[in-house]
Wavefront OBJ file of the C-alpha trace (Angstrom):
o trace
v 155.962 62.727 111.436
v 154.776 66.351 111.691
v 151.419 66.829 109.958
v 150.776 70.541 110.436
v 150.600 73.532 112.750
v 147.964 73.074 115.446
v 148.049 76.583 116.903
v 149.979 79.807 117.285
v 150.431 81.380 120.727
v 150.085 85.090 121.403
v 151.110 86.480 124.789
v 149.175 89.515 126.020
v 148.717 91.591 129.162
v 144.932 91.512 128.530
v 144.081 88.142 126.986
v 140.347 88.600 127.610
v 140.233 91.807 125.564
v 142.438 90.436 122.777
v 140.503 87.155 122.586
v 137.211 89.070 122.383
v 138.575 91.290 119.590
v 139.542 88.239 117.492
v 136.116 86.675 118.122
v 134.287 89.880 117.153
v 136.481 90.624 114.141
v 136.752 87.144 112.632
v 133.855 85.188 114.133
v 136.115 82.539 115.632
v 134.856 80.328 118.458
v 136.358 79.935 121.913
v 137.175 76.265 122.516
v 139.231 76.495 125.721
v 139.437 78.662 128.850
v 141.666 77.594 131.740
v 140.130 80.206 134.053
v 143.521 81.888 134.471
v 143.661 83.998 131.304
v 144.586 81.355 128.725
v 142.134 80.886 125.856
v 142.062 79.015 122.548
v 140.024 80.263 119.573
v 139.324 78.059 116.572
v 138.762 79.291 113.018
v 136.359 77.585 110.619
v 139.274 75.755 108.940
v 140.373 74.247 112.283
v 143.405 76.498 112.830
v 143.721 77.859 116.354
v 145.279 80.775 118.224
v 146.147 80.518 121.902
v 146.080 83.660 124.055
v 148.326 83.458 127.140
v 148.774 85.998 129.958
v 152.148 87.690 129.676
v 154.213 88.599 132.690
v 156.505 91.106 131.017
v 156.421 93.569 128.123
v 158.766 92.654 125.269
v 158.552 96.113 123.719
v 157.767 96.885 120.103
v 159.829 94.895 117.602
v 160.454 96.190 114.096
v 158.521 94.577 111.251
v 161.705 93.445 109.464
v 163.576 91.974 112.470
v 164.449 88.261 112.317
v 161.694 85.996 113.642
v 157.957 85.534 113.261
v 156.436 88.875 112.267
v 152.880 88.223 111.124
v 149.991 85.801 111.084
v 148.127 85.423 107.778
v 144.328 85.329 108.065
v 142.643 83.707 105.061
v 139.253 85.135 104.054
v 136.669 84.297 101.421
v 135.220 87.854 101.250
v 138.284 90.091 100.947
v 136.429 93.354 100.259
v 133.969 92.737 103.092
v 136.731 92.021 105.597
v 138.743 95.058 104.469
v 135.637 97.189 105.006
v 135.019 95.724 108.482
v 138.645 96.283 109.508
v 138.701 99.817 108.134
v 135.423 100.706 109.850
v 136.853 99.272 113.093
v 139.760 101.728 112.854
v 142.519 99.119 112.960
v 146.051 100.375 112.420
v 146.779 99.636 108.768
v 150.383 98.703 107.966
v 149.919 98.372 104.184
v 146.774 99.301 102.290
v 144.568 96.627 100.746
v 145.472 95.667 97.192
v 144.680 92.945 94.704
v 147.456 91.586 92.475
v 147.036 90.909 88.740
v 146.521 87.230 89.710
v 143.596 88.263 91.941
v 145.373 87.751 95.274
v 144.076 90.229 97.850
v 146.411 91.321 100.646
v 146.498 93.843 103.464
v 148.633 94.132 106.591
v 147.238 95.576 109.827
v 147.692 95.390 113.604
v 145.526 93.832 116.297
v 144.863 95.830 119.523
v 148.181 94.609 121.022
v 150.156 95.688 117.937
v 150.700 92.211 116.458
v 150.884 92.313 112.659
v 148.189 90.368 110.816
v 148.142 89.672 107.091
v 144.718 89.519 105.478
v 144.848 87.306 102.405
v 142.492 85.936 99.788
v 143.880 83.542 97.169
v 141.660 82.519 94.258
v 143.910 79.454 93.806
v 145.647 77.791 96.772
v 149.447 77.486 96.635
l 1 2 3 4 5 6 7 8 9 10 11 12 13 14 15 16 17 18 19 20 21 22 23 24 25 26 27 28 29 30 31 32 33 34 35 36 37 38 39 40 41 42 43 44 45 46 47 48 49 50 51 52 53 54 55 56 57 58 59 60 61 62 63 64 65 66 67 68 69 70 71 72 73 74 75 76 77 78 79 80 81 82 83 84 85 86 87 88 89 90 91 92 93 94 95 96 97 98 99 100 101 102 103 104 105 106 107 108 109 110 111 112 113 114 115 116 117 118 119 120 121 122 123 124 125
């Protein structure tokens, strides 16, 4: 029986740079390095992202095309993370906002152009 999602894989021409950006931005810890450009980072909640060396460029895909289009990053300090991202000059896709229910969201891109969704939920789904 499937019990959850262990990790998400991101392919990149420069996995070292992308891995370092995620570590610097989110404070995640490197838990694996195969010495050939594949790394795993682990978040505090146990979720992981794998960075794998790509051999070809897939080009930019539209944000509304069928398939996986973003990774949601859960934070406990929404305003602080928005400030850090903004000060780091990330490409913002949609500005930060907080819904009437107190759910904070913002969409932005990592250095490779992957869309990330910053989210803070006062009450889990």
